[in-house]
C-alpha positions as a Markdown table, in Angstrom:
| # | Residue | x | y | z |
|---|---|---|---|---|
| 1 | Met | -168.9 | 12.9 | -67.6 |
| 2 | Ile | -169.2 | 15.3 | -64.6 |
| 3 | Lys | -171.8 | 14.4 | -62.0 |
| 4 | Asp | -173.0 | 17.1 | -59.4 |
| 5 | Leu | -170.0 | 19.4 | -60.0 |
| 6 | Ala | -171.2 | 22.1 | -57.8 |
| 7 | Ser | -171.2 | 20.0 | -54.8 |
| 8 | His | -167.8 | 18.5 | -55.7 |
| 9 | Arg | -166.3 | 21.9 | -55.9 |
| 10 | Ala | -167.8 | 22.9 | -52.5 |
| 11 | Trp | -166.4 | 19.8 | -50.9 |
| 12 | Leu | -163.0 | 20.2 | -52.4 |
| 13 | Ser | -163.0 | 23.9 | -51.3 |
| 14 | Ala | -163.8 | 22.6 | -47.7 |
| 15 | Met | -161.2 | 20.0 | -47.9 |
| 16 | Gly | -158.6 | 22.6 | -49.2 |
| 17 | Met | -159.2 | 24.9 | -46.1 |
| 18 | Thr | -158.3 | 22.1 | -43.8 |
| 19 | Val | -154.8 | 21.8 | -45.4 |
| 20 | Leu | -154.0 | 25.5 | -45.9 |
| 21 | Gly | -150.5 | 26.3 | -44.8 |
| 22 | Cys | -149.8 | 22.5 | -44.2 |
| 23 | Gly | -147.6 | 21.8 | -47.0 |
| 24 | Met | -146.5 | 18.1 | -47.3 |
| 25 | Ser | -142.8 | 17.6 | -48.4 |
| 26 | Ala | -142.4 | 15.9 | -51.7 |
| 27 | Gln | -139.3 | 14.4 | -53.3 |
| 28 | Ala | -138.4 | 16.7 | -56.2 |
| 29 | Gln | -138.4 | 15.0 | -59.7 |
| 30 | Ser | -135.6 | 15.3 | -62.2 |
| 31 | Glu | -134.7 | 18.8 | -62.7 |
| 32 | Phe | -132.8 | 21.0 | -65.4 |
| 33 | His | -131.3 | 24.4 | -64.2 |
| 34 | Pro | -129.6 | 26.6 | -66.8 |
| 35 | Leu | -127.2 | 28.6 | -64.6 |
| 36 | Gly | -127.2 | 31.8 | -66.5 |
| 37 | Phe | -124.3 | 34.3 | -67.0 |
| 38 | Leu | -122.0 | 36.5 | -65.1 |
| 39 | Pro | -123.4 | 39.9 | -64.2 |
| 40 | Gly | -122.2 | 42.4 | -66.8 |
| 41 | Gly | -120.4 | 39.8 | -68.9 |
| 42 | Gly | -121.2 | 38.0 | -72.1 |
| 43 | Thr | -123.5 | 35.1 | -72.8 |
| 44 | Asn | -121.0 | 32.2 | -72.5 |
| 45 | Thr | -120.6 | 29.9 | -69.5 |
| 46 | Thr | -119.5 | 26.6 | -68.5 |
| 47 | Ala | -119.9 | 24.5 | -65.4 |
| 48 | Ser | -116.8 | 22.4 | -64.7 |
| 49 | Ser | -117.3 | 20.8 | -61.2 |
| 50 | Ile | -120.0 | 20.3 | -58.5 |
| 51 | Ser | -119.6 | 19.5 | -54.9 |
| 52 | Asn | -120.6 | 16.2 | -53.4 |
| 53 | Leu | -124.4 | 15.7 | -53.9 |
| 54 | Ala | -124.5 | 13.2 | -50.9 |
| 55 | Leu | -123.1 | 15.7 | -48.5 |
| 56 | Ala | -125.7 | 18.0 | -49.8 |
| 57 | Gly | -128.4 | 15.5 | -48.9 |
| 58 | Gly | -129.5 | 15.3 | -52.6 |
| 59 | Arg | -130.7 | 19.0 | -52.3 |
| 60 | Val | -130.0 | 21.4 | -55.1 |
| 61 | Asp | -130.2 | 24.2 | -52.6 |
| 62 | Gln | -127.0 | 22.9 | -51.0 |
| 63 | Val | -124.7 | 22.2 | -53.8 |
| 64 | Val | -121.9 | 24.4 | -55.1 |
| 65 | Ile | -120.9 | 24.6 | -58.7 |
| 66 | Ala | -117.5 | 26.0 | -60.0 |
| 67 | Gly | -117.2 | 27.1 | -63.6 |
| 68 | Asn | -116.0 | 29.8 | -66.0 |
| 69 | Gly | -117.7 | 32.5 | -68.1 |
| 70 | Asp | -117.3 | 35.6 | -70.0 |
| 71 | Gly | -117.0 | 38.3 | -67.4 |
| 72 | Pro | -117.1 | 42.2 | -67.8 |
| 73 | Arg | -113.3 | 42.3 | -68.6 |
| 74 | Gly | -112.6 | 38.7 | -69.8 |
| 75 | Arg | -112.7 | 35.1 | -68.8 |
| 76 | Glu | -113.6 | 34.7 | -65.2 |
| 77 | Ala | -114.2 | 31.9 | -62.7 |
| 78 | Phe | -117.4 | 31.6 | -60.9 |
| 79 | Arg | -119.3 | 30.0 | -58.0 |
| 80 | Trp | -122.7 | 29.2 | -58.4 |
| 81 | Thr | -125.5 | 28.4 | -55.8 |
| 82 | Leu | -129.2 | 28.2 | -56.0 |
| 83 | Ala | -129.4 | 31.0 | -53.4 |
| 84 | Asp | -126.8 | 33.5 | -54.8 |
| 85 | Gly | -126.7 | 32.6 | -58.4 |
| 86 | Met | -123.5 | 33.1 | -60.4 |
| 87 | Ile | -120.9 | 35.1 | -58.8 |
| 88 | Gly | -117.4 | 35.9 | -60.4 |
| 89 | Leu | -114.2 | 35.2 | -58.3 |
| 90 | Gly | -112.0 | 37.8 | -59.9 |
| 91 | Asn | -108.2 | 37.1 | -60.4 |
| 92 | Leu | -104.8 | 37.2 | -58.5 |
| 93 | Gly | -104.1 | 40.9 | -59.4 |
| 94 | Gly | -102.5 | 40.2 | -62.7 |
| 95 | Gly | -102.3 | 42.9 | -65.6 |
| 96 | Phe | -105.0 | 41.2 | -67.6 |
| 97 | Ala | -108.5 | 39.8 | -66.5 |
| 98 | Phe | -108.4 | 35.9 | -66.5 |
| 99 | Ser | -109.4 | 33.2 | -64.2 |
| 100 | Asn | -110.5 | 29.6 | -64.8 |
| 101 | Ala | -112.2 | 27.5 | -62.2 |
| 102 | Thr | -111.6 | 23.7 | -62.5 |
| 103 | Gly | -112.7 | 21.9 | -59.4 |
| 104 | Val | -114.6 | 22.3 | -56.0 |
| 105 | Ser | -114.1 | 20.4 | -52.7 |
| 106 | Ser | -116.7 | 17.9 | -51.6 |
| 107 | Asp | -118.5 | 20.3 | -49.2 |
| 108 | Gly | -118.1 | 23.3 | -51.6 |
| 109 | Thr | -115.7 | 25.3 | -49.4 |
| 110 | Tyr | -113.0 | 25.5 | -51.8 |
| 111 | Ile | -112.6 | 26.2 | -55.5 |
| 112 | Ile | -109.4 | 25.8 | -57.5 |
| 113 | Gly | -108.1 | 26.6 | -60.9 |
| 114 | Gly | -105.7 | 29.3 | -62.6 |
| 115 | Ala | -105.8 | 32.9 | -62.6 |
| 116 | Ala | -103.9 | 35.9 | -63.8 |
| 117 | Ala | -101.2 | 37.0 | -61.2 |
| 118 | Leu | -98.4 | 39.7 | -61.1 |
| 119 | Leu | -95.8 | 37.2 | -62.7 |
| 120 | Gly | -98.2 | 35.2 | -64.9 |
| 121 | Ile | -100.9 | 32.5 | -64.6 |
| 122 | Glu | -101.0 | 31.0 | -61.2 |
| 123 | Ala | -102.9 | 28.1 | -59.6 |
| 124 | Phe | -105.2 | 29.3 | -57.0 |
| 125 | Arg | -107.5 | 27.9 | -54.2 |
| 126 | Trp | -110.5 | 30.1 | -53.3 |
| 127 | Ser | -112.9 | 30.2 | -50.3 |
| 128 | Ile | -115.5 | 32.7 | -49.0 |
| 129 | Asp | -113.3 | 33.2 | -45.9 |
| 130 | Ser | -109.8 | 33.8 | -47.6 |
| 131 | Gly | -110.8 | 34.8 | -51.1 |
| 132 | Met | -108.5 | 33.8 | -54.1 |
| 133 | Ile | -105.1 | 32.6 | -52.8 |
| 134 | Gly | -102.2 | 32.0 | -55.2 |
| 135 | Leu | -100.5 | 28.6 | -54.7 |
| 136 | Gly | -97.0 | 29.6 | -56.4 |
| 137 | Asp | -95.2 | 27.5 | -59.0 |
| 138 | Leu | -92.5 | 25.0 | -59.2 |
| 139 | Pro | -88.8 | 26.4 | -59.3 |
| 140 | Gly | -86.6 | 26.3 | -62.4 |
| 141 | Gly | -88.7 | 27.5 | -65.2 |
| 142 | Pro | -91.0 | 30.4 | -66.4 |
| 143 | Phe | -93.6 | 31.3 | -63.8 |
| 144 | Arg | -96.9 | 29.5 | -64.6 |
| 145 | Ser | -99.1 | 27.1 | -62.8 |
| 146 | Glu | -102.7 | 25.8 | -63.0 |
| 147 | Ala | -104.6 | 23.6 | -60.6 |
| 148 | Asn | -106.7 | 21.0 | -62.1 |
| 149 | Gly | -108.0 | 18.7 | -59.1 |
| 150 | Ile | -108.7 | 19.1 | -55.3 |
| 151 | Asn | -109.2 | 16.2 | -52.8 |
| 152 | Gly | -112.4 | 15.8 | -50.8 |
| 153 | Asp | -111.7 | 18.2 | -47.9 |
| 154 | Gly | -109.8 | 20.7 | -50.1 |
| 155 | Thr | -106.4 | 20.4 | -48.4 |
| 156 | Ile | -104.5 | 18.9 | -51.3 |
| 157 | Val | -104.4 | 20.4 | -54.8 |
| 158 | Val | -102.9 | 18.9 | -58.0 |
| 159 | Gly | -102.2 | 20.4 | -61.5 |
| 160 | Ala | -99.2 | 21.3 | -63.6 |
| 161 | Ser | -96.5 | 24.0 | -63.6 |
| 162 | Arg | -93.5 | 25.1 | -65.5 |
| 163 | Ser | -90.4 | 23.7 | -63.7 |
| 164 | Val | -86.7 | 22.5 | -64.5 |
| 165 | Phe | -88.2 | 20.2 | -67.1 |
| 166 | Gly | -88.0 | 23.0 | -69.7 |
| 167 | Pro | -89.5 | 26.3 | -70.6 |
| 168 | Phe | -92.4 | 24.8 | -72.5 |
| 169 | Gly | -92.9 | 21.6 | -70.6 |
| 170 | Asp | -95.1 | 21.5 | -67.5 |
| 171 | Glu | -94.6 | 19.2 | -64.6 |
| 172 | Ala | -97.4 | 17.7 | -62.5 |
| 173 | Phe | -97.7 | 19.1 | -59.0 |
| 174 | Leu | -99.1 | 18.3 | -55.6 |
| 175 | Trp | -99.8 | 21.1 | -53.1 |
| 176 | Thr | -100.5 | 21.1 | -49.4 |
| 177 | Glu | -100.8 | 24.0 | -46.9 |
| 178 | Ala | -98.0 | 22.5 | -45.0 |
| 179 | Gly | -95.5 | 21.4 | -47.8 |
| 180 | Gly | -96.3 | 23.8 | -50.6 |
| 181 | Met | -96.0 | 22.7 | -54.2 |
| 182 | Ile | -93.8 | 19.7 | -55.0 |
| 183 | Gly | -93.1 | 18.3 | -58.5 |
| 184 | Leu | -94.3 | 14.7 | -59.2 |
| 185 | Gly | -91.8 | 14.1 | -62.0 |
| 186 | Thr | -92.6 | 12.6 | -65.5 |
| 187 | Leu | -92.7 | 9.2 | -67.1 |
| 188 | Val | -89.9 | 10.2 | -69.6 |
| 189 | Gly | -87.4 | 12.2 | -67.7 |
| 190 | Phe | -86.2 | 15.8 | -68.3 |
| 191 | Asp | -87.1 | 16.0 | -72.0 |
| 192 | Gly | -90.9 | 15.5 | -71.3 |
| 193 | Phe | -93.9 | 16.9 | -69.4 |
| 194 | Ser | -96.6 | 15.8 | -67.1 |
| 195 | Ser | -99.9 | 17.0 | -65.8 |
| 196 | Ala | -101.9 | 16.0 | -62.9 |
| 197 | Glu | -105.7 | 16.1 | -63.7 |
| 198 | Ala | -107.5 | 14.5 | -60.7 |
| 199 | Ile | -107.0 | 13.3 | -57.2 |
| 200 | Ser | -108.8 | 10.9 | -54.8 |
| 201 | Asp | -110.7 | 12.0 | -51.7 |
| 202 | Asp | -108.0 | 11.0 | -49.4 |
| 203 | Gly | -105.3 | 12.5 | -51.5 |
| 204 | Leu | -103.3 | 9.4 | -52.0 |
| 205 | Val | -103.9 | 8.7 | -55.7 |
| 206 | Val | -103.4 | 11.2 | -58.6 |
| 207 | Val | -103.9 | 10.5 | -62.3 |
| 208 | Gly | -103.1 | 12.5 | -65.5 |
| 209 | Ser | -100.7 | 12.1 | -68.4 |
| 210 | Ser | -97.0 | 12.5 | -69.2 |
| 211 | Gly | -94.8 | 12.1 | -72.3 |
| 212 | Phe | -92.5 | 14.0 | -74.7 |
| 213 | Asp | -95.4 | 15.9 | -76.2 |
| 214 | Val | -99.2 | 16.1 | -76.0 |
| 215 | Glu | -99.6 | 13.9 | -79.1 |
| 216 | Ser | -97.6 | 11.0 | -77.5 |
| 217 | Ala | -98.6 | 11.5 | -73.9 |
| 218 | Leu | -99.4 | 8.4 | -71.7 |
| 219 | Pro | -101.8 | 8.1 | -68.8 |
| 220 | Phe | -100.3 | 7.7 | -65.4 |
| 221 | Arg | -101.2 | 6.9 | -61.9 |
| 222 | Trp | -99.3 | 8.4 | -59.0 |
| 223 | Thr | -99.1 | 7.4 | -55.3 |
| 224 | Pro | -96.7 | 8.3 | -52.5 |
| 225 | Thr | -95.4 | 4.8 | -52.4 |
| 226 | Thr | -95.2 | 4.0 | -56.2 |
| 227 | Gly | -94.5 | 7.3 | -57.6 |
| 228 | Met | -95.6 | 7.9 | -61.2 |
| 229 | Val | -96.5 | 4.7 | -63.0 |
| 230 | Glu | -97.7 | 4.3 | -66.5 |
| 231 | Met | -101.2 | 3.1 | -67.0 |
| 232 | Pro | -102.0 | 0.8 | -70.0 |
| 233 | Thr | -103.6 | 2.1 | -73.4 |
| 234 | Leu | -105.7 | 0.6 | -76.1 |
| 235 | Pro | -103.7 | -1.2 | -78.9 |
| 236 | Ser | -102.4 | 1.2 | -81.2 |
| 237 | Gln | -99.6 | 2.1 | -83.6 |
| 238 | Gly | -99.0 | 5.2 | -81.6 |
| 239 | Pro | -100.5 | 4.5 | -78.1 |
| 240 | Asn | -101.4 | 7.5 | -76.2 |
| 241 | Gly | -104.0 | 8.7 | -73.7 |
| 242 | Asn | -105.0 | 10.9 | -70.7 |
| 243 | Ala | -106.6 | 10.0 | -67.3 |
| 244 | Leu | -109.0 | 13.0 | -66.8 |
| 245 | Gly | -111.1 | 11.8 | -63.8 |
| 246 | Leu | -110.9 | 9.7 | -60.8 |
| 247 | Ser | -113.4 | 7.9 | -58.5 |
| 248 | Ala | -113.5 | 9.3 | -54.9 |
| 249 | Asp | -111.8 | 6.1 | -53.5 |
| 250 | Gly | -109.1 | 6.3 | -56.2 |
| 251 | Gln | -110.0 | 2.9 | -57.6 |
| 252 | Val | -111.3 | 3.8 | -61.0 |
| 253 | Ala | -110.0 | 6.5 | -63.5 |
| 254 | Val | -111.6 | 7.6 | -66.7 |
| 255 | Gly | -110.4 | 9.4 | -69.7 |
| 256 | Trp | -109.4 | 8.5 | -73.3 |
| 257 | Ser | -106.9 | 6.4 | -75.3 |
| 258 | Thr | -106.5 | 5.9 | -79.0 |
| 259 | Asp | -106.8 | 2.8 | -81.1 |
| 260 | Ser | -107.2 | 2.1 | -84.9 |
| 261 | Arg | -110.7 | 3.6 | -84.6 |
| 262 | Gly | -109.5 | 6.9 | -83.1 |
| 263 | Gln | -109.8 | 8.4 | -79.8 |
| 264 | Met | -112.0 | 6.4 | -77.4 |
| 265 | Ala | -113.4 | 6.9 | -74.0 |
| 266 | Val | -112.0 | 4.5 | -71.5 |
| 267 | Arg | -111.9 | 3.6 | -67.9 |
| 268 | Trp | -109.0 | 2.0 | -65.9 |
| 269 | Thr | -109.7 | -0.4 | -63.1 |
| 270 | Ala | -107.6 | -3.0 | -61.3 |
| 271 | Ala | -108.3 | -5.4 | -64.1 |
| 272 | Gly | -106.7 | -2.9 | -66.8 |
| 273 | Ile | -108.2 | -0.7 | -69.5 |
| 274 | Glu | -111.7 | -0.9 | -70.9 |
| 275 | Glu | -113.2 | 1.2 | -73.8 |
| 276 | Leu | -116.7 | 2.4 | -73.4 |
| 277 | Gly | -118.1 | 1.8 | -76.8 |
| 278 | Arg | -119.1 | 4.4 | -79.4 |
| 279 | Leu | -122.6 | 5.4 | -80.6 |
| 280 | Ala | -123.1 | 5.0 | -84.4 |
| 281 | Ser | -123.8 | 8.8 | -84.5 |
| 282 | Phe | -120.4 | 9.4 | -83.0 |
| 283 | Glu | -118.5 | 7.9 | -85.8 |
| 284 | Gly | -115.6 | 10.2 | -86.5 |
| 285 | Tyr | -115.8 | 12.0 | -83.1 |
| 286 | Lys | -113.0 | 12.0 | -80.5 |
| 287 | Leu | -114.5 | 10.7 | -77.3 |
| 288 | Ser | -113.3 | 11.7 | -73.7 |
| 289 | Ala | -114.5 | 10.5 | -70.4 |
| 290 | Ser | -114.4 | 13.3 | -67.7 |
| 291 | Ala | -115.8 | 12.1 | -64.5 |
| 292 | Ile | -117.2 | 9.2 | -62.7 |
| 293 | Thr | -119.7 | 8.9 | -59.7 |
| 294 | Asp | -118.3 | 7.7 | -56.3 |
| 295 | Asp | -120.2 | 4.3 | -56.6 |
| 296 | His | -118.5 | 3.9 | -60.1 |
| 297 | Ala | -122.0 | 3.4 | -61.8 |
| 298 | Met | -122.0 | 6.2 | -64.1 |
| 299 | Ile | -119.5 | 7.8 | -66.3 |
| 300 | Val | -119.8 | 11.2 | -68.3 |
| 301 | Gly | -118.0 | 12.9 | -71.1 |
| 302 | Trp | -118.4 | 14.4 | -74.5 |
| 303 | Ala | -117.8 | 13.8 | -78.1 |
| 304 | Glu | -115.9 | 16.2 | -80.4 |
| 305 | Arg | -115.6 | 16.7 | -84.1 |
| 306 | Gly | -114.4 | 20.1 | -84.8 |
| 307 | Thr | -116.6 | 22.6 | -83.2 |
| 308 | Asp | -119.4 | 20.1 | -82.7 |
| 309 | Leu | -119.6 | 18.9 | -79.1 |
| 310 | Ile | -122.1 | 16.3 | -77.8 |
| 311 | Ala | -122.3 | 15.4 | -74.1 |
| 312 | Trp | -122.8 | 11.7 | -73.1 |
| 313 | Thr | -123.4 | 9.3 | -70.3 |
| 314 | Trp | -122.4 | 5.7 | -69.7 |
| 315 | Thr | -123.6 | 3.0 | -67.5 |
| 316 | Glu | -123.2 | -0.8 | -67.5 |
| 317 | Ser | -127.0 | -1.2 | -68.1 |
| 318 | Thr | -127.5 | 1.5 | -70.8 |
| 319 | Gly | -123.9 | 1.6 | -72.4 |
| 320 | Met | -123.2 | 5.0 | -74.0 |
| 321 | Gln | -126.0 | 7.3 | -74.8 |
| 322 | Thr | -126.3 | 11.0 | -75.4 |
| 323 | Leu | -127.0 | 13.1 | -72.3 |
| 324 | His | -129.9 | 14.6 | -74.0 |
| 325 | Asp | -131.6 | 11.0 | -74.3 |
| 326 | Thr | -130.7 | 10.3 | -70.7 |
| 327 | Leu | -132.4 | 13.3 | -69.5 |
| 328 | Thr | -135.2 | 13.0 | -71.7 |
| 329 | Gln | -135.8 | 9.4 | -70.4 |
| 330 | Ala | -135.8 | 10.8 | -66.9 |
| 331 | Gly | -138.7 | 13.0 | -67.8 |
| 332 | Leu | -137.1 | 16.4 | -68.6 |
| 333 | Asp | -138.3 | 18.5 | -71.6 |
| 334 | Leu | -135.0 | 20.0 | -73.1 |
| 335 | Ala | -136.7 | 21.5 | -76.2 |
| 336 | Gly | -134.3 | 23.9 | -77.9 |
| 337 | Trp | -131.2 | 22.7 | -75.9 |
| 338 | Arg | -128.2 | 21.1 | -77.4 |
| 339 | Leu | -125.9 | 19.7 | -74.7 |
| 340 | Gly | -122.3 | 19.8 | -75.6 |
| 341 | Leu | -120.3 | 19.1 | -72.5 |
| 342 | Ala | -120.8 | 16.8 | -69.4 |
| 343 | Leu | -117.8 | 17.6 | -67.2 |
| 344 | Asp | -118.6 | 16.4 | -63.6 |
| 345 | Val | -121.1 | 14.0 | -62.1 |
| 346 | Ser | -122.1 | 13.3 | -58.4 |
| 347 | Phe | -124.3 | 10.7 | -56.9 |
| 348 | Asp | -126.3 | 10.6 | -53.7 |
| 349 | Pro | -127.0 | 7.0 | -52.7 |
| 350 | Gln | -129.8 | 7.9 | -50.1 |
| 351 | Ser | -132.1 | 9.8 | -52.6 |
| 352 | Gly | -130.8 | 7.9 | -55.7 |
| 353 | Lys | -130.3 | 11.2 | -57.4 |
| 354 | Thr | -127.5 | 12.0 | -59.8 |
| 355 | Ala | -126.2 | 15.6 | -60.6 |
| 356 | Ile | -124.4 | 16.4 | -63.8 |
| 357 | Val | -123.0 | 19.7 | -64.8 |
| 358 | Gly | -121.5 | 20.9 | -68.1 |
| 359 | Ser | -122.5 | 23.5 | -70.9 |
| 360 | Gly | -124.7 | 23.5 | -73.8 |
| 361 | Thr | -126.4 | 25.7 | -76.4 |
| 362 | Asn | -129.5 | 27.2 | -75.1 |
| 363 | Pro | -132.7 | 27.9 | -77.1 |
| 364 | Met | -131.4 | 31.4 | -77.9 |
| 365 | Gly | -128.2 | 30.0 | -79.5 |
| 366 | Gln | -125.9 | 31.0 | -76.4 |
| 367 | Ser | -123.5 | 28.8 | -74.7 |
| 368 | Glu | -124.7 | 28.4 | -71.0 |
| 369 | Ala | -123.8 | 26.3 | -68.1 |
| 370 | Phe | -126.3 | 23.9 | -66.7 |
| 371 | Leu | -127.0 | 21.5 | -63.8 |
| 372 | Ala | -129.2 | 18.4 | -64.5 |
| 373 | Ile | -130.6 | 16.3 | -61.6 |
| 374 | Ile | -131.7 | 12.7 | -62.4 |
| 375 | Asp | -134.3 | 11.6 | -59.8 |
| 376 | Pro | -135.4 | 8.1 | -60.2 |
| 377 | Ser | -138.3 | 8.3 | -57.9 |
| 378 | Pro | -141.8 | 7.9 | -59.2 |
| 379 | Pro | -143.7 | 11.1 | -60.1 |
| 380 | Cys | -145.7 | 12.9 | -57.4 |
| 381 | Arg | -149.1 | 13.1 | -59.0 |
| 382 | Val | -150.6 | 15.4 | -56.3 |
| 383 | Asp | -147.7 | 17.9 | -56.8 |
| 384 | Leu | -149.6 | 19.4 | -59.8 |
| 385 | Asp | -147.8 | 22.8 | -59.8 |
| 386 | Gly | -144.4 | 21.1 | -59.6 |
| 387 | Asp | -143.0 | 23.2 | -56.8 |
| 388 | Gly | -141.8 | 20.0 | -54.9 |
| 389 | Glu | -144.5 | 20.3 | -52.2 |
| 390 | Ala | -148.2 | 19.2 | -51.9 |
| 391 | Thr | -150.0 | 22.3 | -50.8 |
| 392 | Ile | -153.4 | 24.1 | -51.0 |
| 393 | Phe | -152.2 | 25.3 | -54.3 |
| 394 | Asp | -152.2 | 21.7 | -55.7 |
| 395 | Phe | -155.9 | 21.5 | -54.4 |
| 396 | Leu | -156.8 | 24.6 | -56.1 |
| 397 | Leu | -155.1 | 23.5 | -59.3 |
| 398 | Phe | -156.9 | 20.2 | -59.2 |
| 399 | Gln | -160.2 | 22.1 | -59.0 |
| 400 | Thr | -159.2 | 24.1 | -62.1 |
| 401 | Leu | -158.0 | 20.9 | -64.0 |
| 402 | Phe | -161.3 | 19.1 | -63.0 |
| 403 | Asp | -163.4 | 22.0 | -64.2 |
| 404 | Ala | -161.6 | 21.8 | -67.6 |
| 405 | Met | -161.9 | 18.0 | -67.8 |
| 406 | Asp | -158.2 | 17.8 | -67.9 |
| 407 | Pro | -156.9 | 14.3 | -68.0 |
| 408 | Arg | -154.6 | 15.0 | -65.1 |
| 409 | Ala | -157.7 | 15.4 | -62.9 |
| 410 | Asp | -158.9 | 11.8 | -63.7 |
| 411 | Phe | -157.2 | 10.4 | -60.7 |
| 412 | Asp | -159.0 | 6.9 | -60.8 |
| 413 | Gly | -158.2 | 6.6 | -64.7 |
| 414 | Asp | -161.7 | 5.7 | -65.6 |
| 415 | Gly | -162.2 | 8.5 | -68.2 |
| 416 | Leu | -164.9 | 10.1 | -66.1 |
| 417 | Phe | -164.7 | 13.2 | -63.8 |
| 418 | Thr | -166.6 | 12.1 | -60.5 |
| 419 | Val | -166.3 | 12.2 | -56.8 |
| 420 | Phe | -164.1 | 9.2 | -57.0 |
| 421 | Asp | -161.3 | 11.5 | -58.6 |
| 422 | Phe | -161.6 | 13.8 | -55.5 |
| 423 | Leu | -161.3 | 10.8 | -53.1 |
| 424 | Phe | -158.3 | 9.2 | -55.0 |
| 425 | Phe | -156.6 | 12.8 | -55.0 |
| 426 | Thr | -157.2 | 13.5 | -51.3 |
| 427 | Thr | -156.0 | 9.9 | -50.5 |
| 428 | Ala | -152.8 | 10.4 | -52.4 |
| 429 | Phe | -152.3 | 13.8 | -51.0 |
| 430 | Ala | -152.6 | 12.5 | -47.4 |
| 431 | Asp | -150.1 | 9.6 | -48.3 |
| 432 | Gly | -147.6 | 12.4 | -49.5 |
| 433 | Cys | -144.9 | 11.7 | -52.1 |
| 434 | Pro | -142.8 | 8.6 | -52.5 |
């Protein structure tokens, strides 16, 4: 029922004029950002790493995302920001087009990975000021290196390089500006390999895997004082595993290990190894945990069976659930999307927001990188146009909704459309968003 609608409209218009141009800041709700594709390239992109959301103040417009996509001439690393979109990083001058970005420093200044160079694939560190700089390789083997992890301020890089350990076996490395690239050895001597996958913010803890071959590799933890130490694996006839991610403080590693059920996602703490469970729908899938938040609260990863990939999240309270379910519960509409990979996660304790990056199949059937922001703050009812601010446009939209007897305009929830809805709306507008 609508009472004296004309006077209500006139009153609303008058009220709207008093707030014209005086937008009230509102906390943005959960967001989903498809990141698009490289200019002139194909329709295939993956986001592999995101800068620290806390350092960005929980703001999407302040984060930097690194990833990879099909560029005009081949696979190419990219840098993505909300302002600039997706920009290709090129390569190191090699005879073929290839680069692969695997990590980004906490403030987004540096991006690392591997790229085609004159002598082969070479680890790189990229910044706006320096461009792409090759980090060299370890002596003693064919020329090849790739960077996998970077510490908080971007001064230390880890990865794997060919070395004296054989023409086909990589050795984990640690690189600094002052010392260059040094090998970290292996768990099994000269007949094996090792690969460093992640590093703590302070650069004092490194994790990865090492063994005689990939099928029998074991997870390791390395520090300057202990060297490379094997981490425990799940009970199995042929134990193996890999540590793929590490918390910022170096206290918790995540990855995978096998047991009688197959490949399971796990975390390592001071107490040992713990498997993260398995959804019934993941039966027969290989599970991998890729990253963990700084507060250790959320772990992300993916399930894999052949070419079928399904991204997932894990927390103590929810256990493992698909990323699609996690984002849907956060209020996001993901119609047409199938989320395949969750490769990195970052948490801002001040806003309570969590950022997740990876890739999925978009409604057009294309593989596209994404950024998802989970915001636990309650919805801002007066931000009717969803632009993150309460402005005159929300007043105008409220009037339109009221005219249409849209339930969103029933602000007092009595099933009627009266002056009290206007009063409730303006009061909520004045209070701002939580």
